[in-house]
N, C-alpha and C positions, 0 to 999 in steps of 0.2 A: 533923945537925939545924943549921937557921939562927940563928946568933946575935941575941937581941933587939937590940942595939943596931944591928945592919944594917938589920933591918926597921924601926926607928925612921928611918935615914937614908934610906931607900927613902921612905917616907910623907911625911918633909920634904921631899925631894926635888921630890915629883910636886906637893906643897901650895905650893913656891914657884913653880915653873915656872908653875901653874895661876893664880896670886895675878898675877906679872907680867903673864902675856898679857891677863887680864881688864883690867887696869888701863892696860895699853899701849894697846890697840886698840879702843876702844869710841865707835862713831860712833851717835847716834841723831838722832830727828825730834821736833822742840818744836813746832813747828806745819805747818800749811798752810792753804792758802787757794785756792779758785778765784776769777778775778777777776769773772767774771759766774756768779753761783749761780743765778740765773732767766735763761734765755736760750730760744732755738729751737733745736730740732734740727737738725744740719747748721751752724749758726754755732760760731766759733772762740770757745774762751774761755782765757785764761793760767792754766796751773798753776803755783803758785810753792810753797815748801818753806822752811821754817826748820831746818837740823840744828845739833846741837851735838857737840864733841870730847866724850865724856865718858870718854877715857883718859888716860894718861900722857905719851903721845907723840904726837907731832905724826903726821897724817894726811896724805897727800899724793894719795889717789885712793879712790874708793870708786863702789857704785852706787847707784842709785834705781831701785825697781821700783813701776811702776804698775798696779794691778789694779782693773777696774770690775767690779762684780757678781760679784765671785768669779773673774774670769777675768784673766788678764795679759795687758796691753796693749802695754806697753813698757818697756823696761828702759835706763837712761839711765847710762853711765859717767862720772863728775865728775872730771876732774884739778884738785885746787885745795888748796893748803894750808891745814892748820886746825890751829893750834895747841890743846895741850890746854886746855880750856876755853872757848874760843871758839867764836860760834854764827856759822852763816854762812846768809844768803838767798840762795836760789837760785832764777832761773828757768828753768822746766821746757819754756816755749816753749807754742805754741798747740795747743790739741785741740779737736778738734769734738765739740759738746755731744753726750751719748750719748742715745740715742731713748727709754728708757724715763720715765714721767713723773719717776719717782725714781730716782736712780743713786747707787750706793755706791762712791766712790773710795777706796782704801786705797793710801797713799804708805809706802814702806817702804826703810831702806836696808840694807847689807850689805858684803861683803867690804873692809872699810878696808885700805889697802894690801896688797890681795889675800888678807888671811889670813881666817879666821872671827873672826866678831865674835859671841864668846861670850856676851857680856851683852845678849841678843834682847828683853827687855821693853820695852826702850825705843825699839826700830827702826820701831814701826809708829804711823801717826796716819789715822784715819778721818773722812771730811768725806762732804756729801750736796750733791747738784745736784739742782734741780727743773727740768725742762724745760716751758717753755710748748706747748703741745700743738698738733698737726699729724697729721692722719691718721687712722687708724682704731684703736680702743682697745676692748678688752673688758672688761666686768663682770661679776662674780658666782661667780668660779671660782678654784681655788686655784691655778691658773697664768695668770690675767688680769689685765691690767694693773691692775685695780682689785679689793679683794674685794668693797667695797660700793657702791651707787649714791651712800650719801652721801659716800664716798671720792671718787668722781668729781667729785660737786658741788663737792664741798671745793677740791679740785683746780684746778678751773674758776673758781671766786670767787679762789682764791690767787695764782695763777700765769697765768692768761688761755690764748690760741691766738697762732700763729703763721699759721695756714693752715687752710684747712677740717679739721673735726673730727668724726669719727663715732664714738658710743659702742655698741657692740653690747652689750647685756645679755643673758646667757644664760637660758634658762628656769628659769624657778621662782618663789614667793613672798617676797616681801621684807617684812618686817615693820622698818620701821624709822620712824625720828624725820622732824619735818617736813623735805621738801628745799625750800631756799630757793637761787634763784639771781638774783645781782645783777648788775650792770654790772661786767665784767673787761677786763683788758688784751688787747689786738688784735682787740676784737667791732669787725665790719664787715661790709659786704654781700659782701666778697673773704673772710671767713674763716666762713660759716655753719657753724655746730654743730647736730648730728643726734643727740637718742637714740634709740632704736629697738630692738625684739626681734631677735635674731640670727636666730632661724628665721623670721620675717617672719610671726608669729602672736599677735594682739593679746589670743589666751585663754591664751598659755603664758608669759607674763611678766606678774606681778600685782603692785603696790605696794598693801600693805596699811600705809597710814598712819595713825595712830590719833591724829591732831590735825586740827584744822582752823584755817585752809586746810591741806590735805595738801602741795600743791606749791604755791609762790610764786615766779612770774617776774616779777621788779621792775626795770623799766629795761634790759630787754635787745631785744637786736634780733638778727633773722636767726638763729631759732632753729626747729629742726622738732623736734616731738614725736611720734613715729609708731608705730604696733601694739603698744601697751602698755596694758595693763589697770589702771585707777586704782579701787580698789576701798576708799575708807576707811570709817569707821563710819558707820552710815546718816543719811542725811541732812545730812552736813557739807559742807563746800566741800572737794570734790575738787583741782581747780585754779583756781589765782587769778592772771590777768593784772594786774598794774600798771605801766602807763606804759612798754607794749611795742609794737613795732613792727616789720614783716616778721615777724611770728610764724605759725605754721603747727601745728594739731594734724590729724592725718589718721590715718584706719584705726585709732582707739584705741576702748575699749569704757571708756566709764563709768557705772559701775553706783551707784544710788542716791546719786547726790552732784551738786553743782554744777558747773559750770564757768562762773566769772563773771568779770567783771573787777573790780578795785579801784575803787571809787568817786574821782574827783579833782574837789574842789568847786572848784578853782580854774580847770580847764583840761580838755582832754581826756586821758582816761585810755589811750589806744590808738588804733592806727591800722595800717591794712595787716594786717588780722589775717584768716586764714584759717582756719574749722573745716569739712574736709573730710573724707567718707567713715567719719565716726564712728558707733558704734552706744551710742546713750543707751537704759538701762533701769532698768528696777525704780523707777519715781518720781525719775529724774535730772531737773534744770532745766540747761538753757543760760541763761544770763543775763549779756546784753551791754548796755554802756551806763552813763549815770548815775544819781544819785539828786535828789532835788527840789533839791539846792543846786550840783549839776554844771552845767557849761556842754556846749552842744549838742556834739557830737564832730564836728570839722571837715576831720581832717586825714587824710581816705585812705580809700579801699574798704574795707570789712567784709565777706568772703564766707563766708555757710553754706550750703554746697554738698554736696547727694547724702548727708545723714546720716540716720538710720534712729533714731527715737523710739518707742521702745516702752513706753508706761505712763508718757510721760515727755513734756517740753513745752519751749516757747522763749517768752522774753521780753525784748524791746528798748526800752530806755529813751533817749530823747535821742540818737536817732544820724542819721548823713547819709550818703549814699551805700552805703546795706545792699542787699547783694544775697542773699534768700532764696530758693534755687534746687534743683529738685529731690528736695527732703527727702520722707520719708514720717513722718508724725506721727500717733499715735494715744494717747489719754488716757483711758480709758475711765470713770476714777473721780473726775475734775475738770473744772470749766468753764474757760473760757480757755486753750484749747488753744495757739493763737499770739497773743500780745501784743504791738504794735505801739505805743509810745507818743511822742509828741512827737519825730515823725522827719521826713526831709526828705530830699526825692531818692532814694527807695527802690525797688526792684523785688523784688516775691512772684511767683516765676512756676515752673509745672512742679513742685508741691508737689503730694502726696497726703495730705490733712489732715483727719481723723477726730475728732470729739468726741461720745460717746455722752452726756455730760450737758447743755453749752450754749456756745456760742461758740467756733465753731470758729477764728474770725479774730475780733480783737478789737483794734480801731483808735479811738485819743482823741489830739487835739490833732495832727494829721500834716498835711503839705501836701507836695501832686505825689509820690503814689504810684502805681504801676503793680502792678494785680492780674491778672495775665494766665495764662492755661492752668492753671489748676489744676482739680485733682478737691477739691473741699469738701464734708464728710459732716457731719451732726450732728443732734442732737435738740436743738429750740429753735432759738435765731438761729446761723444758718450767717456771717453776716456781721454785726459791730455796729460802727457807725460814729458818732461823736460828734466836735464842734466839730474838724471837719477842714476842709479844701478841695482841688479838683482832685486828685480820687481815680479814676482809671480803673480799673473793672472790666470787663475785657474779655475774652471767649473762655473764660469759666471753666464747669466741667460743676458743678452744684451737686446735692444731693441732701439733704430735709429729712425723716429718719423719724420716726415716733410711738412711742418706746420706753416712753412713759409717760401715752399717753392724754389728753396735756393739748392746753391749744388755744394756738398761739404763732407769730409771723410769725418766716418765717425771714430775712429782713432788716430791721433795727433801723436806721435812718438820722434823726438828729437834730441839730439847729443845726449844719448843716455847707451845703457850697456845692459847686457844679460837681464833683457825681458823675455821670460817664459810666457806664453801666450798657447794654452793647452785646454782642452776639453771645453770651450769655449761655443756658445751657439748665438749665433748672430743673424737678426734679419733689419735691413735697413730698406728704408722706402725712398729713399734720396737717390738720386743719378750719379752721385761722384762717387770717390774713390771710398772704398772701406778703409783703408790705411793709406796715413802718410807717414812715410818714415825717411828720416833724414841720411840713413845709412840702413842696408836690409841685414848688415852684420848682427845688429843690435839685439834683434829679435828671434826666437827660436819657436816657432808656431808647429803644430802637429796636432791631430786629432781634435779639430774642429769642425762646425759644420757654418757655412756662410748663407745666405741668401740675399741678392740685392738686384734691382732692376739694370743696374752699369755693367758694361761689359768689363768694366776694370776694377780689377780687386785692390792693385797698390798704386800708389805713386810715391816716387823714392828719388832722394836728390832735388838739390832747389833747383835743377835742370830740367824737372817735370818728366821724368822717364815715366811710362805709364804698363804697368803689366797685368793682363788679364790672368784668370783663374788656371786656365790650362800651363802657360808659360811657369807661373810661381810655383806651381805643383812640379814641370818639368824642367825645364833648363835649368832656374832658381833652385830648384832640388827645397823647396819650403813645403811645410805642410802637408807632410806626410800623414796616410790614415785620414784623412779630412774629406768633408764632403760638402759639395755645392749643393745643398738640400733646403729648402722652405721647413724652418723648424716648427709652423702650424702652433705657434702659440695659442690659449685658450683665448686670450683677447689682445690687443694693444696695451690694456693696463695689468692683465693677470698674464704672467709670463710662464706660468705652469704649462706644459704638456701635457698630453693624454694619448697613450698607448703609441708613442711613435716607435715605430718597429727597429728604424734605423738607429736613431740615438740611443735605444736601448743596448748596453753591451759594449757600444763601439769604443769607448773613453779608455783612455789609458788610466792606471789603476796609480794615482798620485799619491805619494807617502803624504801622510799624515791627514788626509780628508776622508773621515770617515761619516760623517753626515751632510745630509744636504739643505738647501734654503729652511726647508721646513723643519728641520733637527731630527729628519728620520734618517735610520743608517743606509749606509751606501754598502751597495752588495759587492765586496769584492772580485767576485767572479763575472758579474756584469756590470760593470762600473758605467754609469751612463753620462752622455754627453750634454755639458747644462748643468742647471742650479737645482735642475729638479731630478730626484732620481724616482724613477717610474718601475710598477710594474704591471705587466702586458695582463690586459683582461682580454682574453678571446673570445669572449660572449659578445663583446661589444667594439671587437675590433673590425673596422670598415677597412676591405681590400677588393679594389677591383682590377684585372690586370688584362693589358693591352696582348692580344696574342698574335694576330696578325689583321693584314688588309685583305679583304677578299674583291674590293672595289674601291679606288680603280686599279686594275692589275696591269701590267705588261705581259701579261701571258695570253691575253684576248686582245686580239687585233680590232673588235668592236670598241665603239668610241662609250666611255663611261660617262651617266650622267647623275651618278650619286657615289655616295661613300657607304661602304658597308664594311663591319669591323666584326672579327672574332673575338667577344669578350667574354672572360671567366670571373665569375664571382666568388674569390678565395673567404669572404666571409661565413659566419654561422648562421648568417639572417639574409632575407631577401632583400637586394635591392632592388629600388623602383624607380630610381633617376639619377642620370650622371651627364656630366659634360661633357665635351670634347673640344679642346682646344686645339686650333691648328695654326701652326706657322709656315709659313711660305716663304724660303729662302732667309729664315732667322728672324723673319718679322711676322707678329700674330697678324693673322687675317682675318679670322671669325670663332666665335663660340657659337657650338650648336648642342643643344640641350635635348637629352632621349629621354622618353619617359616608358620604354620597353623592363619589364620585370625582369629580373635575372634570380632565379631559385640559388639559395644558398649550395655552393659546391658547382654548380653549372658553368657551362661553356656555351656560349648563345652568341650566333650571326643576327648581327644587329644591322638594321639600315637606319643609319644616321639621316637621310634627306637628300634631297637633288641638290648638288654642287654644279656650278657654270664651268664645265672644262671647256676651254679654248681648245680647238684644232690648231696642230702645228706650232703649241706651247709648251714649253716642257716645265713641269711642277714638281718641285722638291720641297716635300711636305713632312713637316715633322706635327704628329699630332697627339696628344696626351690627355687621358684621361683625368678626370678629376672630380671632387664632389658628389661622392656616391649618396645619395639621400640627403643632399645639399650640405653634407658635413664634409671636413677633408678627410682625405685618404690615409690611412695610418702607415701604409708602405708604399712609398712611391717608386720604388725601383722598377716597377714592373708595367709603368701606367702609360709608358712612351714607346712610339714604334715611329718607323717613317718609310716613304715612298717614295721614289723618283718615276712620275709616269709622264708619259707626253703621246699622244695620240696624234698620226700622221693623217692631216687632210686631205684630200685632194688638190693636187698641185694647182696653183694657178701660172700658165703659161703666158708669158708677155711677148707680143710682136714689137720689135722694132727695126726701122728701114736704115740702112747703113747712108749716109751722104755721098760718099764717092763712088757708091754703086748703085746700080739703077736696079739691078735684077735680085740680087741677093739681099737676105733680111737676116735679123738676129732672135733667136728664140731664148729667152732666160726663165729660170724659175727663181724664188727667193731661196736663199741657203737654209736648208734645215739641220739645226745642228744635233749631232747624235744619230745622223742617218746618211745613207749613202746614196747616191744618184747615177742611174743609168739612160743615157738616150739610145733610141732604136737605132742610133747613126752607131753604136758604140763608144760616143763621146760619155765621159764621168764628169765634165765640169757643168756649173750651172748656166754657162751660156757658150751656144751653139750658133754658128753662122749656115744657113741653109739657101737654098735656092729653089724656089717653088716652081711648077706646083708638087704637090705632094703630101703625105700624112706622116706625121714624126709623132710619135710617142716616148712621154720620160716616166720611168720608175723610180720610187721613192722605197728603201728600206731598211727600218729602225733597227736598234740593236738585238730585238726578239726575233727579228725576220720577218713581221709584218709589212706588207707590199701594198704600195697604192701606185695606182698608173693614170695616166691623163694623156690624149691625142689631142692634136691639132692638126686641121685640113687646111692647107694653103692652096689657092687656085693660081 
């Protein structure tokens, strides 16, 4: 058995040596610094460390270990004497700034005098460095550079950039508080910043931000926001731009929200802004510009190009150098689809705009605006212009449909001047005027094509003076080289035209317009009316022509009972059906379909069938061929013919007694217009007095020499 005293001595021995070792060699870290805690990746930053000898013996050497983000990157042997209780500031040298936005640097000491440092609790010191950004960073996953979009915005706000920077946001729905980006370090054209969906799909990354405004960009430049869905709570401000420049929003989905500029009362709020290829849906509004207290934006082009607005609309106020191009806009539940107010030197081109309520294009207080190559559709005013000047409306295709059976003008122009209305194609379904003009001198129209069911083309002055097409082009000397013809759009939705012979080459070659709605080149030698420049395809061109009327014919004294026409087929293929539209005294009376085959290039006598011609009735007929093979005729100037026809039937002689004369009677026949009358007595009046008995005969002769006789015998 071991003696208890021996065990006690052994225990005291180990305790003594442990105490002596701890007290003898204990080196620890008191402080550490990175001389540049915020710097650019790749730049050198000086690391320094303050160590203290916590032991009782002098330390002549020890190691410093440098760990970054959990990985040992360096170990340094320090050979320098430190007496007990002494502190020493040691520079570890320059190290390249580490690549992560946030870096954890752990500095620790060990092996004092090449022995174990058993008191390790004071060996380590941790500090953090934050890099200015440059390169590609990820957001939204456990291994990403930033866990949330807020973290990325905060880091950019706090530390800035050193070079071009891209944030790729992983797929998902991000419920977050307001995102606010303000001016940051390193912001320049050389250091653009991009926020985008990693998958390049705007429906895959959704920012659901339940505050208004949701995203605020304030005093920043050279930013691109790409392929992200912004879906805040209904009707709020989704994105607000305040004092931004060189800013692009592209291929994003803006749902039920406003994308707007913060108004600046003392100066321009933004410039060089591009809104490109975005999808605005569910009542969204793009609202750029100032308010009544702001000044005109004069600092650079603002482009709104190739966006889709479904049940959404646009509004621009106090803008200059604005380009609105290639957008599709439909807003079926409200008016004012596109508002342009107090704007200057701007272009509206190649847009497809529809409003099923009113006011497809609303323009007030503007100057020097080009409206070219657009498809414009609306129920009510297609274009409304007030208090504006130098507005050039050129080569547009426009359609006014009548959804609510009202009467309204397609174009309402008031209190304005210098409006060029040139090369436009207009089809209206409403029975109102095409134009309201407060003064006819404001407009310079020519080389247009109009078609409307109304006889009135223009109403002008507030006293409601109505002018038809003939007087407008005649006594008013407006719309020279214009046409009163149906544009025959492909459909009410698609305002392209096909093989329209009259529109082809009939326009004025307007300076500066070198493309059409689709971006296809204009032919300067055959400049077309409307937004769609066409090339005729004669292999599919439909053209039937009205040559003459064979029956009814005034050259025959026989009563007509049918309509027979001489019809030519100028198409390059056979026509198997067509319609004959008959107007009597200007009012459509009937439509007759015929299914006689017309070979290409032939002229054929076609019997259109029975027609009830009453005797002693004058017919002033206008007959128009239409719809060859059920499609519109590509050349309509040869479709129409007219005939004036009257068949003299046997006159009805009426006998009347004369009250104050027992023996004499009056003979009378109804007056027949466009004919002469002769009695056997030599009288030419429609009423004669005779004394029976006897036989009396009356003769009627029409303008073509046809004669009918009727006799009466009185006993």
